[in-house]
Chimera marker file (.cmm) of the C-alpha trace (Angstrom):
<marker_set name="trace">
<marker id="1" x="13.143" y="0.057" z="5.640" r="1" g="1" b="0" radius="0.5"/>
<marker id="2" x="11.979" y="1.151" z="9.087" r="1" g="1" b="0" radius="0.5"/>
<marker id="3" x="9.231" y="3.667" z="9.820" r="1" g="1" b="0" radius="0.5"/>
<marker id="4" x="11.878" y="6.042" z="11.136" r="1" g="1" b="0" radius="0.5"/>
<marker id="5" x="13.904" y="5.817" z="7.909" r="1" g="1" b="0" radius="0.5"/>
<marker id="6" x="10.785" y="6.377" z="5.824" r="1" g="1" b="0" radius="0.5"/>
<marker id="7" x="9.808" y="9.350" z="7.994" r="1" g="1" b="0" radius="0.5"/>
<marker id="8" x="13.265" y="10.906" z="7.573" r="1" g="1" b="0" radius="0.5"/>
<marker id="9" x="12.960" y="10.680" z="3.787" r="1" g="1" b="0" radius="0.5"/>
<marker id="10" x="9.435" y="12.132" z="3.882" r="1" g="1" b="0" radius="0.5"/>
<marker id="11" x="10.706" y="15.036" z="6.021" r="1" g="1" b="0" radius="0.5"/>
<marker id="12" x="13.472" y="15.692" z="3.503" r="1" g="1" b="0" radius="0.5"/>
<marker id="13" x="11.031" y="15.673" z="0.581" r="1" g="1" b="0" radius="0.5"/>
<marker id="14" x="8.461" y="17.880" z="2.332" r="1" g="1" b="0" radius="0.5"/>
<marker id="15" x="11.193" y="20.370" z="3.217" r="1" g="1" b="0" radius="0.5"/>
<marker id="16" x="12.345" y="20.417" z="-0.413" r="1" g="1" b="0" radius="0.5"/>
<marker id="17" x="8.781" y="20.994" z="-1.674" r="1" g="1" b="0" radius="0.5"/>
<marker id="18" x="7.488" y="23.345" z="1.025" r="1" g="1" b="0" radius="0.5"/>
<marker id="19" x="10.375" y="24.662" z="3.107" r="1" g="1" b="0" radius="0.5"/>
<marker id="20" x="8.702" y="23.239" z="6.220" r="1" g="1" b="0" radius="0.5"/>
<marker id="21" x="10.914" y="21.207" z="8.551" r="1" g="1" b="0" radius="0.5"/>
<marker id="22" x="8.604" y="20.179" z="11.384" r="1" g="1" b="0" radius="0.5"/>
<marker id="23" x="6.480" y="17.074" z="10.737" r="1" g="1" b="0" radius="0.5"/>
<marker id="24" x="4.828" y="14.467" z="12.894" r="1" g="1" b="0" radius="0.5"/>
<marker id="25" x="3.063" y="11.290" z="11.899" r="1" g="1" b="0" radius="0.5"/>
<marker id="26" x="-0.224" y="13.200" z="12.277" r="1" g="1" b="0" radius="0.5"/>
<marker id="27" x="0.743" y="16.139" z="10.056" r="1" g="1" b="0" radius="0.5"/>
<marker id="28" x="-1.850" y="16.667" z="7.328" r="1" g="1" b="0" radius="0.5"/>
<marker id="29" x="-0.291" y="17.788" z="4.065" r="1" g="1" b="0" radius="0.5"/>
<marker id="30" x="-3.129" y="20.110" z="3.052" r="1" g="1" b="0" radius="0.5"/>
<marker id="31" x="-4.691" y="21.180" z="6.362" r="1" g="1" b="0" radius="0.5"/>
<marker id="32" x="-1.499" y="21.633" z="8.392" r="1" g="1" b="0" radius="0.5"/>
<marker id="33" x="1.046" y="22.505" z="5.700" r="1" g="1" b="0" radius="0.5"/>
<marker id="34" x="-1.324" y="24.283" z="3.282" r="1" g="1" b="0" radius="0.5"/>
<marker id="35" x="0.151" y="22.452" z="0.293" r="1" g="1" b="0" radius="0.5"/>
<marker id="36" x="-1.634" y="23.113" z="-2.984" r="1" g="1" b="0" radius="0.5"/>
<marker id="37" x="-2.245" y="20.580" z="-5.748" r="1" g="1" b="0" radius="0.5"/>
<marker id="38" x="1.044" y="21.383" z="-7.505" r="1" g="1" b="0" radius="0.5"/>
<marker id="39" x="2.944" y="20.929" z="-4.222" r="1" g="1" b="0" radius="0.5"/>
<marker id="40" x="1.238" y="17.582" z="-3.670" r="1" g="1" b="0" radius="0.5"/>
<marker id="41" x="2.011" y="16.462" z="-7.234" r="1" g="1" b="0" radius="0.5"/>
<marker id="42" x="5.690" y="17.397" z="-6.796" r="1" g="1" b="0" radius="0.5"/>
<marker id="43" x="5.798" y="15.643" z="-3.440" r="1" g="1" b="0" radius="0.5"/>
<marker id="44" x="4.255" y="12.446" z="-4.828" r="1" g="1" b="0" radius="0.5"/>
<marker id="45" x="6.685" y="12.464" z="-7.761" r="1" g="1" b="0" radius="0.5"/>
<marker id="46" x="9.545" y="12.749" z="-5.270" r="1" g="1" b="0" radius="0.5"/>
<marker id="47" x="8.096" y="9.893" z="-3.178" r="1" g="1" b="0" radius="0.5"/>
<marker id="48" x="7.917" y="7.729" z="-6.281" r="1" g="1" b="0" radius="0.5"/>
<marker id="49" x="11.508" y="8.486" z="-7.201" r="1" g="1" b="0" radius="0.5"/>
<marker id="50" x="13.033" y="8.096" z="-3.733" r="1" g="1" b="0" radius="0.5"/>
<marker id="51" x="11.084" y="4.966" z="-2.757" r="1" g="1" b="0" radius="0.5"/>
<marker id="52" x="11.120" y="3.449" z="-6.270" r="1" g="1" b="0" radius="0.5"/>
<marker id="53" x="7.343" y="2.961" z="-6.344" r="1" g="1" b="0" radius="0.5"/>
<marker id="54" x="4.495" y="3.949" z="-8.645" r="1" g="1" b="0" radius="0.5"/>
<marker id="55" x="1.655" y="5.648" z="-6.766" r="1" g="1" b="0" radius="0.5"/>
<marker id="56" x="-1.648" y="5.664" z="-8.683" r="1" g="1" b="0" radius="0.5"/>
<marker id="57" x="-3.794" y="8.802" z="-8.399" r="1" g="1" b="0" radius="0.5"/>
<marker id="58" x="-6.464" y="6.813" z="-6.583" r="1" g="1" b="0" radius="0.5"/>
<marker id="59" x="-3.922" y="6.062" z="-3.849" r="1" g="1" b="0" radius="0.5"/>
<marker id="60" x="-2.672" y="9.655" z="-3.643" r="1" g="1" b="0" radius="0.5"/>
<marker id="61" x="-6.046" y="10.805" z="-2.332" r="1" g="1" b="0" radius="0.5"/>
<marker id="62" x="-5.746" y="8.278" z="0.506" r="1" g="1" b="0" radius="0.5"/>
<marker id="63" x="-2.477" y="9.837" z="1.713" r="1" g="1" b="0" radius="0.5"/>
<marker id="64" x="-3.647" y="12.872" z="3.665" r="1" g="1" b="0" radius="0.5"/>
<marker id="65" x="-1.229" y="12.542" z="6.574" r="1" g="1" b="0" radius="0.5"/>
<marker id="66" x="2.427" y="11.633" z="6.958" r="1" g="1" b="0" radius="0.5"/>
<marker id="67" x="1.301" y="8.424" z="8.688" r="1" g="1" b="0" radius="0.5"/>
<marker id="68" x="-0.583" y="7.379" z="5.527" r="1" g="1" b="0" radius="0.5"/>
<marker id="69" x="2.545" y="7.678" z="3.382" r="1" g="1" b="0" radius="0.5"/>
<marker id="70" x="4.681" y="5.758" z="5.889" r="1" g="1" b="0" radius="0.5"/>
<marker id="71" x="2.119" y="2.933" z="5.973" r="1" g="1" b="0" radius="0.5"/>
<marker id="72" x="1.795" y="2.937" z="2.179" r="1" g="1" b="0" radius="0.5"/>
<marker id="73" x="5.546" y="2.605" z="1.685" r="1" g="1" b="0" radius="0.5"/>
<marker id="74" x="5.813" y="-0.054" z="4.422" r="1" g="1" b="0" radius="0.5"/>
<marker id="75" x="3.050" y="-2.049" z="2.755" r="1" g="1" b="0" radius="0.5"/>
<marker id="76" x="4.285" y="-1.518" z="-0.812" r="1" g="1" b="0" radius="0.5"/>
<marker id="77" x="5.343" y="-5.150" z="-1.229" r="1" g="1" b="0" radius="0.5"/>
<marker id="78" x="1.809" y="-6.250" z="-0.403" r="1" g="1" b="0" radius="0.5"/>
<marker id="79" x="0.086" y="-3.835" z="-2.805" r="1" g="1" b="0" radius="0.5"/>
<marker id="80" x="2.606" y="-3.819" z="-5.661" r="1" g="1" b="0" radius="0.5"/>
<marker id="81" x="1.086" y="-6.900" z="-7.253" r="1" g="1" b="0" radius="0.5"/>
<marker id="82" x="-2.366" y="-5.343" z="-7.548" r="1" g="1" b="0" radius="0.5"/>
<marker id="83" x="-3.592" y="-3.842" z="-10.838" r="1" g="1" b="0" radius="0.5"/>
<marker id="84" x="-2.216" y="-0.352" z="-11.421" r="1" g="1" b="0" radius="0.5"/>
<marker id="85" x="0.583" y="-0.812" z="-8.918" r="1" g="1" b="0" radius="0.5"/>
<marker id="86" x="3.860" y="-1.577" z="-10.570" r="1" g="1" b="0" radius="0.5"/>
<marker id="87" x="7.430" y="-0.924" z="-9.591" r="1" g="1" b="0" radius="0.5"/>
<marker id="88" x="9.358" y="1.658" z="-11.562" r="1" g="1" b="0" radius="0.5"/>
<link id1="1" id2="2" r="1" g="1" b="0" radius="0.2"/>
<link id1="2" id2="3" r="1" g="1" b="0" radius="0.2"/>
<link id1="3" id2="4" r="1" g="1" b="0" radius="0.2"/>
<link id1="4" id2="5" r="1" g="1" b="0" radius="0.2"/>
<link id1="5" id2="6" r="1" g="1" b="0" radius="0.2"/>
<link id1="6" id2="7" r="1" g="1" b="0" radius="0.2"/>
<link id1="7" id2="8" r="1" g="1" b="0" radius="0.2"/>
<link id1="8" id2="9" r="1" g="1" b="0" radius="0.2"/>
<link id1="9" id2="10" r="1" g="1" b="0" radius="0.2"/>
<link id1="10" id2="11" r="1" g="1" b="0" radius="0.2"/>
<link id1="11" id2="12" r="1" g="1" b="0" radius="0.2"/>
<link id1="12" id2="13" r="1" g="1" b="0" radius="0.2"/>
<link id1="13" id2="14" r="1" g="1" b="0" radius="0.2"/>
<link id1="14" id2="15" r="1" g="1" b="0" radius="0.2"/>
<link id1="15" id2="16" r="1" g="1" b="0" radius="0.2"/>
<link id1="16" id2="17" r="1" g="1" b="0" radius="0.2"/>
<link id1="17" id2="18" r="1" g="1" b="0" radius="0.2"/>
<link id1="18" id2="19" r="1" g="1" b="0" radius="0.2"/>
<link id1="19" id2="20" r="1" g="1" b="0" radius="0.2"/>
<link id1="20" id2="21" r="1" g="1" b="0" radius="0.2"/>
<link id1="21" id2="22" r="1" g="1" b="0" radius="0.2"/>
<link id1="22" id2="23" r="1" g="1" b="0" radius="0.2"/>
<link id1="23" id2="24" r="1" g="1" b="0" radius="0.2"/>
<link id1="24" id2="25" r="1" g="1" b="0" radius="0.2"/>
<link id1="25" id2="26" r="1" g="1" b="0" radius="0.2"/>
<link id1="26" id2="27" r="1" g="1" b="0" radius="0.2"/>
<link id1="27" id2="28" r="1" g="1" b="0" radius="0.2"/>
<link id1="28" id2="29" r="1" g="1" b="0" radius="0.2"/>
<link id1="29" id2="30" r="1" g="1" b="0" radius="0.2"/>
<link id1="30" id2="31" r="1" g="1" b="0" radius="0.2"/>
<link id1="31" id2="32" r="1" g="1" b="0" radius="0.2"/>
<link id1="32" id2="33" r="1" g="1" b="0" radius="0.2"/>
<link id1="33" id2="34" r="1" g="1" b="0" radius="0.2"/>
<link id1="34" id2="35" r="1" g="1" b="0" radius="0.2"/>
<link id1="35" id2="36" r="1" g="1" b="0" radius="0.2"/>
<link id1="36" id2="37" r="1" g="1" b="0" radius="0.2"/>
<link id1="37" id2="38" r="1" g="1" b="0" radius="0.2"/>
<link id1="38" id2="39" r="1" g="1" b="0" radius="0.2"/>
<link id1="39" id2="40" r="1" g="1" b="0" radius="0.2"/>
<link id1="40" id2="41" r="1" g="1" b="0" radius="0.2"/>
<link id1="41" id2="42" r="1" g="1" b="0" radius="0.2"/>
<link id1="42" id2="43" r="1" g="1" b="0" radius="0.2"/>
<link id1="43" id2="44" r="1" g="1" b="0" radius="0.2"/>
<link id1="44" id2="45" r="1" g="1" b="0" radius="0.2"/>
<link id1="45" id2="46" r="1" g="1" b="0" radius="0.2"/>
<link id1="46" id2="47" r="1" g="1" b="0" radius="0.2"/>
<link id1="47" id2="48" r="1" g="1" b="0" radius="0.2"/>
<link id1="48" id2="49" r="1" g="1" b="0" radius="0.2"/>
<link id1="49" id2="50" r="1" g="1" b="0" radius="0.2"/>
<link id1="50" id2="51" r="1" g="1" b="0" radius="0.2"/>
<link id1="51" id2="52" r="1" g="1" b="0" radius="0.2"/>
<link id1="52" id2="53" r="1" g="1" b="0" radius="0.2"/>
<link id1="53" id2="54" r="1" g="1" b="0" radius="0.2"/>
<link id1="54" id2="55" r="1" g="1" b="0" radius="0.2"/>
<link id1="55" id2="56" r="1" g="1" b="0" radius="0.2"/>
<link id1="56" id2="57" r="1" g="1" b="0" radius="0.2"/>
<link id1="57" id2="58" r="1" g="1" b="0" radius="0.2"/>
<link id1="58" id2="59" r="1" g="1" b="0" radius="0.2"/>
<link id1="59" id2="60" r="1" g="1" b="0" radius="0.2"/>
<link id1="60" id2="61" r="1" g="1" b="0" radius="0.2"/>
<link id1="61" id2="62" r="1" g="1" b="0" radius="0.2"/>
<link id1="62" id2="63" r="1" g="1" b="0" radius="0.2"/>
<link id1="63" id2="64" r="1" g="1" b="0" radius="0.2"/>
<link id1="64" id2="65" r="1" g="1" b="0" radius="0.2"/>
<link id1="65" id2="66" r="1" g="1" b="0" radius="0.2"/>
<link id1="66" id2="67" r="1" g="1" b="0" radius="0.2"/>
<link id1="67" id2="68" r="1" g="1" b="0" radius="0.2"/>
<link id1="68" id2="69" r="1" g="1" b="0" radius="0.2"/>
<link id1="69" id2="70" r="1" g="1" b="0" radius="0.2"/>
<link id1="70" id2="71" r="1" g="1" b="0" radius="0.2"/>
<link id1="71" id2="72" r="1" g="1" b="0" radius="0.2"/>
<link id1="72" id2="73" r="1" g="1" b="0" radius="0.2"/>
<link id1="73" id2="74" r="1" g="1" b="0" radius="0.2"/>
<link id1="74" id2="75" r="1" g="1" b="0" radius="0.2"/>
<link id1="75" id2="76" r="1" g="1" b="0" radius="0.2"/>
<link id1="76" id2="77" r="1" g="1" b="0" radius="0.2"/>
<link id1="77" id2="78" r="1" g="1" b="0" radius="0.2"/>
<link id1="78" id2="79" r="1" g="1" b="0" radius="0.2"/>
<link id1="79" id2="80" r="1" g="1" b="0" radius="0.2"/>
<link id1="80" id2="81" r="1" g="1" b="0" radius="0.2"/>
<link id1="81" id2="82" r="1" g="1" b="0" radius="0.2"/>
<link id1="82" id2="83" r="1" g="1" b="0" radius="0.2"/>
<link id1="83" id2="84" r="1" g="1" b="0" radius="0.2"/>
<link id1="84" id2="85" r="1" g="1" b="0" radius="0.2"/>
<link id1="85" id2="86" r="1" g="1" b="0" radius="0.2"/>
<link id1="86" id2="87" r="1" g="1" b="0" radius="0.2"/>
<link id1="87" id2="88" r="1" g="1" b="0" radius="0.2"/>
</marker_set>
């Protein structure tokens, strides 16, 4: 999956959760979009479902910007074998 394809899916999910359409790679979920913890939890659950990954809570806190999620999904194959990171 390309970065552009991943970004399109992220945009779709963020719109579903927040109603916000405009995102860039530098968009911060909390600072720029003012998402609360429930919004973030719903967004992460949607990421897990759409990308067929399991995102541990410790990794969620590392995903502040759209760019972080794109990189995480791109690198999923490399991190999926680590403890706590299993495919759904």
